[in-house]
C-alpha positions as CSV (number, residue, x, y, z in Angstrom):
1,X,-15.3,-64.2,-24.0
2,X,-18.3,-65.7,-22.3
3,X,-21.7,-66.2,-24.2
4,X,-23.3,-64.0,-21.8
5,X,-20.7,-61.1,-22.5
6,X,-21.7,-61.7,-26.5
7,X,-25.4,-61.4,-25.7
8,X,-25.0,-58.0,-23.6
9,X,-23.3,-56.5,-26.7
10,X,-26.6,-56.9,-28.5
11,X,-28.1,-53.4,-28.8
12,X,-31.8,-53.0,-29.2
13,X,-32.0,-49.4,-29.1
14,X,-29.8,-48.8,-32.2
15,X,-30.0,-52.1,-34.1
16,X,-26.6,-53.8,-34.5
17,X,-25.8,-55.7,-37.7
18,X,-26.5,-59.1,-36.0
19,X,-30.0,-57.8,-34.8
20,X,-30.8,-56.8,-38.7
21,X,-29.4,-60.2,-39.5
22,X,-32.1,-61.9,-37.6
23,X,-34.8,-62.0,-39.9
24,X,-32.4,-63.5,-42.7
25,X,-31.5,-66.2,-40.2
26,X,-35.3,-67.0,-39.6
27,X,-36.0,-66.8,-43.3
28,X,-33.5,-69.4,-44.0
29,X,-34.2,-71.8,-41.0
30,X,-37.9,-71.7,-42.3
31,X,-36.9,-72.6,-45.8
32,X,-34.5,-75.3,-44.8
33,X,-37.5,-76.8,-42.7
34,X,-39.8,-76.7,-46.0
35,X,-37.3,-78.4,-47.9
36,X,-37.2,-81.6,-45.7
37,X,-40.8,-81.8,-45.6
38,X,-42.2,-85.0,-47.6
39,X,-44.8,-83.3,-49.6
40,X,-42.1,-80.3,-51.0
41,X,-39.8,-81.0,-53.6
42,X,-36.3,-81.7,-52.4
43,X,-33.0,-79.7,-53.1
44,X,-32.2,-80.0,-56.8
45,X,-28.3,-79.3,-56.2
46,X,-26.8,-80.1,-52.7
47,X,-23.5,-78.2,-53.6
48,X,-25.3,-75.0,-54.0
49,X,-27.5,-75.6,-51.4
50,X,-24.5,-76.2,-48.9
51,X,-22.9,-73.1,-50.3
52,X,-25.9,-70.8,-49.6
53,X,-26.0,-72.3,-46.0
54,X,-22.3,-71.6,-45.6
55,X,-22.3,-68.1,-46.7
56,X,-25.5,-67.4,-44.5
57,X,-23.7,-68.9,-41.7
58,X,-20.4,-66.9,-42.3
59,X,-22.8,-63.7,-42.7
60,X,-24.3,-64.2,-39.5
61,X,-21.0,-65.1,-37.4
62,X,-19.7,-61.7,-38.8
63,X,-22.6,-59.8,-37.9
64,X,-22.3,-61.1,-34.4
65,X,-18.7,-61.3,-33.8
66,X,-17.0,-58.2,-35.6
67,X,-16.6,-55.1,-33.4
68,X,-18.6,-52.8,-35.7
69,X,-18.5,-49.8,-33.6
70,X,-14.7,-49.7,-33.9
71,X,-14.5,-50.5,-37.8
72,X,-17.3,-48.2,-38.6
73,X,-21.2,-49.2,-38.9
74,X,-20.9,-48.5,-42.7
75,X,-18.8,-51.6,-43.3
76,X,-21.9,-53.8,-42.0
77,X,-23.3,-53.6,-45.4
78,X,-21.0,-56.7,-46.1
79,X,-23.3,-59.0,-44.1
80,X,-26.5,-58.2,-46.2
81,X,-24.7,-58.6,-49.3
82,X,-23.2,-62.0,-48.3
83,X,-27.0,-62.8,-47.5
84,X,-28.1,-61.8,-50.9
85,X,-25.5,-63.9,-52.4
86,X,-26.5,-66.9,-50.3
87,X,-30.0,-66.3,-51.4
88,X,-28.9,-66.7,-55.1
89,X,-27.0,-70.0,-54.4
90,X,-30.0,-71.3,-52.2
91,X,-32.3,-70.6,-55.4
92,X,-29.7,-72.6,-57.7
93,X,-30.1,-75.4,-55.1
94,X,-33.5,-75.4,-54.7
95,X,-34.7,-75.4,-58.5
96,X,-33.0,-72.2,-60.0
97,X,-35.6,-69.8,-61.5
98,X,-38.3,-72.1,-60.5
99,X,-37.1,-71.9,-56.9
100,X,-40.3,-71.1,-54.3
101,X,-37.7,-69.4,-52.2
102,X,-37.1,-66.4,-54.0
103,X,-38.9,-64.0,-51.6
104,X,-35.9,-64.5,-49.4
105,X,-34.3,-61.8,-51.6
106,X,-36.4,-59.1,-49.9
107,X,-34.8,-59.7,-46.4
108,X,-31.1,-58.6,-47.1
109,X,-32.5,-56.4,-50.1
110,X,-34.5,-54.2,-47.7
111,X,-31.6,-54.1,-45.4
112,X,-29.3,-53.0,-48.1
113,X,-31.8,-50.3,-49.4
114,X,-32.7,-48.8,-46.0
115,X,-29.0,-48.1,-45.1
116,X,-27.8,-44.6,-45.4
117,X,-26.3,-43.3,-48.6
118,X,-27.6,-43.5,-52.4
119,X,-24.9,-45.8,-53.2
120,X,-26.8,-48.7,-51.2
121,X,-29.6,-48.3,-53.9
122,X,-27.2,-49.3,-56.6
123,X,-25.7,-52.1,-54.4
124,X,-29.1,-53.4,-53.8
125,X,-30.3,-53.3,-57.4
126,X,-27.1,-54.9,-58.5
127,X,-27.4,-57.6,-56.0
128,X,-31.0,-58.4,-57.4
129,X,-29.7,-58.3,-60.6
130,X,-27.2,-61.0,-60.2
131,X,-29.5,-63.1,-58.2
132,X,-32.1,-63.0,-60.6
133,X,-29.6,-63.7,-63.5
134,X,-27.6,-66.6,-61.8
135,X,-30.1,-69.4,-62.8
136,X,-29.7,-68.5,-66.4
137,X,-25.9,-68.3,-66.1
138,X,-25.4,-71.5,-64.2
139,X,-27.9,-73.5,-65.9
140,X,-27.0,-76.1,-68.9
141,X,-30.4,-75.4,-70.6
142,X,-30.7,-71.9,-72.6
143,X,-32.7,-69.2,-70.7
144,X,-36.1,-68.5,-72.3
145,X,-37.3,-65.1,-73.3
146,X,-39.3,-65.1,-70.1
147,X,-36.7,-65.5,-67.9
148,X,-34.2,-63.2,-69.5
149,X,-36.9,-60.4,-69.3
150,X,-37.6,-61.2,-65.7
151,X,-33.8,-61.1,-65.0
152,X,-33.6,-57.5,-66.5
153,X,-37.0,-56.3,-65.6
154,X,-37.3,-57.2,-62.1
155,X,-34.1,-55.5,-60.8
156,X,-35.1,-52.2,-62.4
157,X,-38.4,-52.6,-60.5
158,X,-36.3,-53.5,-57.2
159,X,-34.0,-50.3,-57.7
160,X,-37.4,-48.3,-57.6
161,X,-38.5,-49.8,-54.6
162,X,-35.0,-49.6,-53.1
163,X,-35.0,-45.8,-53.7
164,X,-38.2,-45.4,-52.1
165,X,-37.1,-47.6,-49.2
166,X,-34.0,-45.3,-49.0
167,X,-35.5,-42.2,-49.0
168,X,-38.2,-43.1,-46.4
169,X,-35.3,-44.5,-44.1
170,X,-33.6,-41.5,-44.7
171,X,-36.4,-39.2,-43.4
172,X,-37.1,-41.5,-40.9
173,X,-33.7,-41.3,-39.5
174,X,-33.8,-37.2,-39.9
175,X,-37.2,-37.3,-37.8
176,X,-35.6,-39.7,-35.5
177,X,-32.6,-37.5,-35.0
178,X,-34.6,-34.4,-34.6
179,X,-36.9,-36.3,-32.1
180,X,-33.8,-37.3,-30.2
181,X,-32.2,-34.0,-30.4
182,X,-35.7,-32.4,-29.1
183,X,-35.8,-35.2,-26.4
184,X,-32.3,-34.2,-25.1
185,X,-33.1,-30.7,-25.4
186,X,-36.4,-31.0,-23.5
187,X,-34.2,-32.9,-21.0
188,X,-31.7,-30.6,-20.7
189,X,-34.1,-27.7,-20.5
190,X,-35.8,-29.5,-17.9
191,X,-32.5,-30.0,-16.0
192,X,-31.9,-26.4,-16.4
193,X,-35.4,-25.3,-15.1
194,X,-35.1,-27.9,-12.1
195,X,-31.5,-26.2,-11.4
196,X,-32.9,-22.7,-11.6
197,X,-35.7,-23.8,-9.6
198,X,-33.4,-24.8,-6.9
199,X,-31.4,-21.7,-7.2
200,X,-34.6,-19.4,-7.2
201,X,-35.9,-21.4,-3.9
202,X,-32.1,-20.9,-2.2
203,X,-32.1,-17.2,-3.4
204,X,-35.4,-16.6,-2.2
205,X,-34.3,-18.2,1.4
206,X,-31.3,-16.1,1.4
207,X,-33.3,-13.0,0.3
208,X,-35.7,-13.7,3.2
209,X,-32.9,-14.2,5.6
210,X,-31.2,-10.9,4.2
211,X,-34.4,-8.8,4.4
212,X,-35.0,-9.9,8.1
213,X,-31.4,-9.1,8.8
214,X,-31.7,-5.6,7.1
215,X,-35.0,-5.1,8.9
216,X,-33.4,-6.1,12.2
217,X,-30.4,-3.6,11.4
218,X,-32.9,-0.7,10.3
219,X,-34.9,-1.1,13.4
220,X,-31.7,-1.1,15.6
221,X,-30.7,2.3,14.1
222,X,-32.4,4.3,16.6
223,X,-29.5,6.9,17.5
224,X,-29.2,8.3,14.0
225,X,-31.9,9.6,11.7
226,X,-32.1,8.1,8.4
227,X,-34.3,10.0,5.8
228,X,-34.5,9.0,2.3
229,X,-36.0,11.3,-0.5
230,X,-36.6,11.3,-4.1
231,X,-34.8,13.4,-6.5
232,X,-37.2,16.4,-5.7
233,X,-36.8,16.0,-1.9
234,X,-40.2,14.2,-1.1
235,X,-39.5,11.8,1.9
236,X,-40.3,8.3,1.2
237,X,-37.8,6.7,4.0
238,X,-38.2,7.3,7.5
239,X,-36.3,5.0,10.0
240,X,-37.0,4.4,13.6
241,X,-34.2,7.0,14.4
242,X,-36.0,9.6,12.8
243,X,-39.2,8.9,14.6
244,X,-37.3,9.3,17.9
245,X,-35.5,12.5,16.8
246,X,-38.6,14.3,15.4
247,X,-41.5,12.4,17.2
248,X,-43.4,11.5,14.1
249,X,-44.0,8.2,12.8
250,X,-43.2,6.8,9.4
251,X,-46.8,6.7,8.3
252,X,-47.4,10.1,9.6
253,X,-44.5,11.5,7.4
254,X,-45.1,9.7,4.3
255,X,-48.9,10.1,4.2
256,X,-48.5,13.7,4.7
257,X,-46.1,13.9,1.8
258,X,-43.6,15.9,3.8
259,X,-40.5,17.3,2.3
260,X,-36.9,17.2,3.7
261,X,-36.5,21.0,3.9
262,X,-39.6,21.2,6.2
263,X,-37.1,19.9,8.9
264,X,-34.5,22.4,8.4
265,X,-34.0,25.7,9.9
266,X,-34.7,28.2,7.3
267,X,-31.9,30.5,8.0
268,X,-29.2,27.9,7.6
269,X,-30.7,27.1,4.2
270,X,-30.5,30.7,3.2
271,X,-26.9,31.1,4.5
272,X,-26.1,28.0,2.5
273,X,-27.7,29.4,-0.8
274,X,-26.0,32.6,-0.2
275,X,-22.7,30.9,0.0
276,X,-23.7,29.3,-3.2
277,X,-24.5,32.8,-5.0
278,X,-28.1,31.9,-5.0
279,X,-30.8,34.6,-5.4
280,X,-32.7,35.0,-2.5
281,X,-35.4,37.2,-3.8
282,X,-37.6,34.2,-4.7
283,X,-36.5,31.3,-2.5
284,X,-38.5,28.0,-3.5
285,X,-38.5,24.7,-2.0
286,X,-36.4,23.6,-4.9
287,X,-33.7,26.1,-4.2
288,X,-33.8,25.1,-0.5
289,X,-33.4,21.6,-1.4
290,X,-30.4,22.6,-3.6
291,X,-28.7,23.9,-0.4
292,X,-28.9,20.3,1.1
293,X,-27.8,18.4,-2.3
294,X,-25.9,20.7,-4.3
295,X,-22.5,18.8,-3.5
296,X,-24.1,15.6,-3.7
297,X,-25.5,16.2,-7.2
298,X,-21.6,17.0,-8.4
299,X,-20.8,13.5,-7.3
300,X,-19.4,14.1,-3.7
301,X,-20.8,12.8,-0.4
302,X,-21.5,15.7,1.8
303,X,-20.9,15.9,5.5
304,X,-22.3,19.1,7.1
305,X,-23.6,20.6,10.3
306,X,-27.3,21.6,10.0
307,X,-30.2,22.2,12.7
308,X,-33.4,20.2,12.7
309,X,-36.7,21.8,13.7
310,X,-38.8,19.3,15.5
311,X,-42.7,19.7,15.2
312,X,-42.7,21.3,18.5
313,X,-40.4,23.9,17.4
314,X,-37.5,22.6,19.0
315,X,-34.1,23.0,17.5
316,X,-31.9,19.9,17.3
317,X,-28.1,20.3,16.1
318,X,-27.1,17.5,13.9
319,X,-24.1,16.6,11.6
320,X,-25.8,15.1,8.2
321,X,-24.1,13.1,5.9
322,X,-25.8,13.5,2.3
323,X,-25.3,10.6,-0.2
324,X,-26.9,9.5,-3.3
325,X,-29.5,6.8,-3.8
326,X,-28.5,4.6,-6.7
327,X,-30.7,2.1,-8.4
328,X,-29.5,-1.3,-9.9
329,X,-28.2,0.4,-12.9
330,X,-26.1,3.0,-11.0
331,X,-28.4,5.9,-11.8
332,X,-29.4,8.5,-9.0
333,X,-33.0,8.3,-7.8
334,X,-32.8,10.3,-4.8
335,X,-30.8,11.1,-1.7
336,X,-30.3,9.7,1.8
337,X,-29.6,11.9,4.7
338,X,-28.1,10.2,7.8
339,X,-28.1,12.4,10.7
340,X,-26.4,12.3,14.3
341,X,-27.9,14.3,17.0
342,X,-24.9,16.7,18.1
343,X,-26.4,18.4,21.1
344,X,-24.5,16.3,23.8
345,X,-21.4,16.2,21.8
346,X,-21.7,20.2,21.7
347,X,-22.3,20.5,25.0
348,X,-19.5,18.4,25.9
349,X,-17.2,20.4,23.8
350,X,-18.5,23.4,25.4
351,X,-17.8,22.5,28.7
352,X,-14.3,21.1,27.7
353,X,-13.6,24.5,26.1
354,X,-14.6,26.4,29.4
355,X,-12.6,24.0,31.4
356,X,-9.5,24.5,28.9
357,X,-9.9,28.1,29.2
358,X,-10.4,28.3,32.7
359,X,-7.2,26.1,33.3
360,X,-5.2,28.0,30.7
361,X,-6.4,31.4,32.6
362,X,-5.5,30.2,36.0
363,X,-2.3,28.7,34.9
364,X,-1.3,32.1,33.4
365,X,-1.0,34.3,36.4
366,X,1.2,31.8,38.5
367,X,3.5,31.4,35.3
368,X,3.9,35.2,35.0
369,X,4.6,35.4,38.4
370,X,7.3,32.6,38.3
371,X,8.8,34.4,35.1
372,X,9.0,37.7,36.9
373,X,10.9,36.2,40.0
374,X,13.1,34.3,37.8
375,X,14.1,37.7,36.3
376,X,14.7,39.1,39.4
377,X,16.8,36.5,40.6
378,X,19.0,37.0,37.1
379,X,19.2,40.6,37.7
380,X,19.7,40.8,41.5
381,X,23.2,42.5,41.7
382,X,23.5,42.0,45.6
383,X,23.3,38.5,45.3
384,X,25.0,37.6,41.9
385,X,24.3,33.9,40.9
386,X,27.3,31.5,40.0
387,X,27.6,30.3,36.3
388,X,26.2,27.1,37.4
389,X,23.1,28.8,38.8
390,X,22.8,31.0,35.6
391,X,22.6,27.9,33.6
392,X,19.9,26.4,35.8
393,X,18.0,29.5,35.6
394,X,18.0,29.7,31.9
395,X,16.6,26.2,31.7
396,X,13.9,27.1,34.1
397,X,13.0,30.3,31.9
398,X,13.1,28.5,28.8
399,X,10.8,25.9,30.2
400,X,8.6,28.5,31.9
401,X,8.3,30.5,28.5
402,X,7.4,27.3,26.5
403,X,4.6,26.6,29.0
404,X,3.3,30.0,28.9
405,X,3.2,29.7,25.2
406,X,1.2,26.6,25.5
407,X,-1.3,28.1,27.9
408,X,-1.4,30.9,25.5
409,X,-2.4,28.7,22.6
410,X,-4.9,26.7,24.7
411,X,-6.6,30.0,25.7
412,X,-6.6,31.1,22.2
413,X,-8.4,27.9,20.9
414,X,-10.9,28.1,23.6
415,X,-11.7,31.5,22.7
416,X,-12.0,30.6,19.2
417,X,-14.6,27.8,20.1
418,X,-16.4,29.8,22.5
419,X,-17.0,32.8,19.6
420,X,-14.8,35.5,21.2
421,X,-12.1,35.7,18.6
422,X,-10.8,39.3,18.4
423,X,-9.2,40.9,15.2
424,X,-7.5,44.2,15.0
425,X,-8.0,44.8,11.3
426,X,-5.7,47.2,9.2
427,X,-3.9,47.3,5.9
428,X,-1.3,44.8,6.0
429,X,1.7,44.4,3.5
430,X,2.3,40.6,3.5
431,X,5.9,41.0,2.4
432,X,7.3,42.4,5.6
433,X,5.2,40.0,7.7
434,X,6.5,37.0,5.9
435,X,10.2,38.2,5.8
436,X,9.9,38.8,9.6
437,X,8.4,35.3,10.3
438,X,11.1,33.7,7.9
439,X,14.0,35.5,9.8
440,X,12.7,34.5,13.3
441,X,12.7,30.9,12.1
442,X,16.0,31.2,10.5
443,X,18.2,30.4,13.8
444,X,16.1,27.2,14.4
445,X,16.6,26.1,10.7
446,X,20.1,26.7,11.0
447,X,20.3,24.7,14.1
448,X,18.4,21.8,12.3
449,X,20.5,22.0,9.0
450,X,17.4,22.8,7.3
451,X,17.7,25.5,4.3
452,X,15.1,28.1,4.6
453,X,14.4,29.7,1.1
454,X,12.1,32.5,0.6
455,X,10.3,33.8,-2.7
456,X,8.9,37.3,-2.3
457,X,7.4,39.4,-5.1
458,X,9.1,42.5,-5.9
459,X,5.4,44.4,-5.7
460,X,3.6,44.9,-2.5
461,X,0.7,42.4,-1.6
462,X,-1.6,44.4,0.5
463,X,-5.0,43.2,2.4
464,X,-7.0,44.0,5.0
465,X,-6.2,42.1,8.3
466,X,-4.6,41.5,11.6
467,X,-0.6,41.7,11.2
468,X,-0.3,40.0,14.5
469,X,-2.3,37.1,13.8
470,X,-1.3,36.9,10.1
471,X,2.4,36.5,11.5
472,X,1.3,34.1,14.0
473,X,-0.2,31.8,11.4
474,X,3.0,32.2,9.2
475,X,5.1,31.4,12.1
476,X,3.2,28.3,12.9
477,X,3.4,26.9,9.0
478,X,7.2,27.7,9.1
479,X,7.8,26.2,12.4
480,X,6.1,23.1,11.5
481,X,7.7,22.8,8.1
482,X,11.3,22.9,10.0
483,X,10.1,20.4,12.7
484,X,9.1,17.8,10.0
485,X,11.9,18.1,7.8
486,X,15.1,16.2,8.3
487,X,18.6,17.6,8.2
488,X,19.6,18.6,4.8
489,X,16.1,19.2,3.5
490,X,14.6,22.4,2.5
491,X,11.5,24.7,3.6
492,X,10.3,27.3,1.1
493,X,8.1,30.1,1.9
494,X,6.3,32.2,-1.1
495,X,3.6,34.6,-1.5
496,X,2.0,35.6,-4.9
497,X,-1.2,37.6,-5.9
498,X,-3.5,35.3,-7.9
499,X,-6.6,37.0,-9.2
500,X,-8.6,38.7,-6.2
501,X,-6.4,36.6,-3.7
502,X,-3.1,36.5,-2.1
503,X,-1.6,33.0,-1.8
504,X,0.9,32.2,0.9
505,X,2.7,28.8,0.4
506,X,5.1,26.9,2.7
507,X,6.7,23.9,1.1
508,X,9.0,21.3,2.8
509,X,10.9,18.3,1.7
510,X,9.8,16.6,5.1
511,X,8.4,13.2,6.1
512,X,5.0,14.1,5.0
513,X,1.6,13.2,6.2
514,X,-0.5,10.1,5.2
515,X,-3.5,10.9,2.8
516,X,-6.1,9.6,5.0
517,X,-4.9,11.7,7.9
518,X,-4.9,15.2,5.9
519,X,-8.7,15.8,6.7
520,X,-8.1,15.7,10.5
521,X,-4.8,17.9,10.5
522,X,-6.9,21.1,11.9
523,X,-8.3,19.0,14.7
524,X,-7.4,20.2,18.2
525,X,-4.6,18.0,19.6
526,X,-4.5,15.7,16.6
527,X,-1.0,14.8,15.5
528,X,-0.1,12.7,12.3
529,X,1.1,9.3,12.8
530,X,4.4,10.4,11.0
531,X,5.0,12.9,13.7
532,X,4.3,10.5,16.4
533,X,6.2,7.8,14.7
534,X,9.2,9.9,14.3
535,X,9.1,11.5,17.7
536,X,8.5,15.1,16.8
537,X,7.6,17.3,19.6
538,X,4.1,19.2,19.7
539,X,0.8,18.9,21.1
540,X,-1.3,19.5,17.9
541,X,-2.6,22.9,18.0
542,X,-0.5,24.8,15.3
543,X,-2.8,24.1,12.5
544,X,-5.9,24.6,14.5
545,X,-4.9,28.0,15.4
546,X,-3.6,28.7,11.9
547,X,-7.0,27.6,10.4
548,X,-8.9,29.8,12.7
549,X,-6.7,32.9,11.7
550,X,-7.3,32.4,8.0
551,X,-10.9,31.6,8.3
552,X,-11.5,34.6,10.3
553,X,-9.8,36.7,7.6
554,X,-12.1,35.2,5.0
555,X,-9.6,32.7,3.5
556,X,-9.2,29.1,3.1
557,X,-6.1,26.6,3.8
558,X,-5.3,23.6,2.0
559,X,-2.9,20.9,2.4
560,X,-1.3,18.7,-0.2
561,X,1.4,15.9,1.3
562,X,2.7,12.6,0.3
563,X,4.5,10.5,2.9
564,X,8.3,10.6,2.4
565,X,8.3,13.3,0.0
566,X,7.1,16.5,1.7
567,X,4.0,18.8,2.4
568,X,2.7,21.9,1.0
569,X,0.2,24.2,2.9
570,X,-1.2,27.0,0.8
571,X,-3.3,29.8,2.5
572,X,-5.4,31.8,0.3
573,X,-6.6,35.4,1.6
574,X,-9.0,37.8,-0.2
575,X,-6.9,41.2,-1.2
576,X,-7.9,44.7,-0.1
577,X,-11.4,45.3,-0.9
578,X,-12.4,41.8,0.1
579,X,-14.7,41.9,3.2
580,X,-12.8,39.7,6.1
581,X,-15.4,37.3,7.8
582,X,-14.8,37.3,11.5
583,X,-17.5,34.8,12.3
584,X,-16.0,34.2,15.9
585,X,-18.3,36.9,17.0
586,X,-16.9,39.6,19.7
587,X,-14.3,41.6,18.4
588,X,-14.0,43.6,21.3
589,X,-12.8,40.8,23.4
590,X,-9.4,41.2,25.0
591,X,-6.5,39.5,23.4
592,X,-5.3,36.1,24.9
593,X,-2.2,37.4,26.9
594,X,0.9,35.2,26.6
595,X,0.0,34.5,22.8
596,X,2.6,36.6,21.1
597,X,3.2,36.9,17.6
598,X,5.5,33.9,16.8
599,X,3.9,31.5,18.9
600,X,4.4,27.9,17.6
601,X,2.8,24.9,18.3
602,X,3.5,21.6,16.8
603,X,0.8,19.6,14.5
């Protein structure tokens, strides 16, 4: 190990034993120099003098050479104890009790007294006692009374001084530790503050970027009207799409304190309130606003068709999605209404319905003619057909009838959408209607190896309705259930009275329908992915027609399904005494030709 490496081991921040030993080394060096001066008394005993120098040299070497950090700094007390012993021998070698170098005692004494621990006070006092008593013990001459008093009295004073030094050093250490802890804490806090400052700067930059992005997106939403309100319906958000739809700027709306119901058709709000059983005698803005957000207040997003009224009086048909506005704690603070202009969509749907109705009507006549001539060919006795020709004729008739049913379904749905949905209302016993539908479907079920089970009550369940249309609805449900049930499965048809309603259920053990597709089943031409994946025939009109029939009777249709388990469709109809809802308009319109009871179309 080189001298340079030894020197680097000296720590000045937390004094090492060698650093603490330096004053003692300097004191002894000065004392030695004084002893060699010609005008000072020489050493009285060279042996003691040499022992003193050897001991102080040993103490200095130990202070410098030993790895005190590994041994433990509490063991470094050995160095000043050795130095104290060396001072004792040095006094013996330079005149004993009369030695002029007694002041050297203070150097190791202060070191020992300033070390942590009350035991060091006793060590320092004992060391001083032995050093002061040594001349009397090693001298051949008897000690004087003054020497003995000094030998015993001085250590007591030194002990008091050692206690004071030890306490002062203890408090200084505590203050230093507290100062170091405070400095470390300040440093840590400063580093944390700098880190937080950097994060805040970064987050501020991100926030500005996000705000610019949101603002860009907000300004880009021009085809949808976005209106935000507080809990009472007062408008506080008005996007560019709303400006375009209503022709009013954000400033015009917010400064005027407009309410969202101001832009709604009053009759629609009243109809909605009537459905909610609200009292219409004293309709207020709060009640009107409830018509818009009643479902949202219950915790559900609400998508509904409404009519907006522009300031110029023009009506705009819209589809509005109403959702809650939440704060950072998840509490509702208002509502958001996102509206899409449905004018073009409804016009397109109207034109499509007219086209479908026109095509269906035009196809029905030639199909009826084809079926008529096919029947003539079959019944022609003058030119009878061969068995092979009759087989071909049967195939043609079946496909013509299938096409005629499809045309009838298309025409029926077109009449439903155009508001020309006829009903022939009369008292209807649901038992025979369902029994007839089951018997009509039984050959199909037997051919598909599907067990058809019926659950009819003993008492009659009578309601006011159109028996033909109700039979058509039940036919469609049973037909679909059979088609979607693999061989060996079961289809159960049941009816029961439940309060003021009659409930018809059709349950199958078929392939089921994905949950995400349940809401689209009553859409025209929509077919579930399980149907297309399993190549089940159909065009997607059966449930559309069924739902239209059920709704026209003031009822509701509910679908529950699990993929791979089966499907249950429940039809709820009001019993006798309820008023069927014919909200399709013209009840005097002619029924669609070619749509017989039992017409079925796949989902």
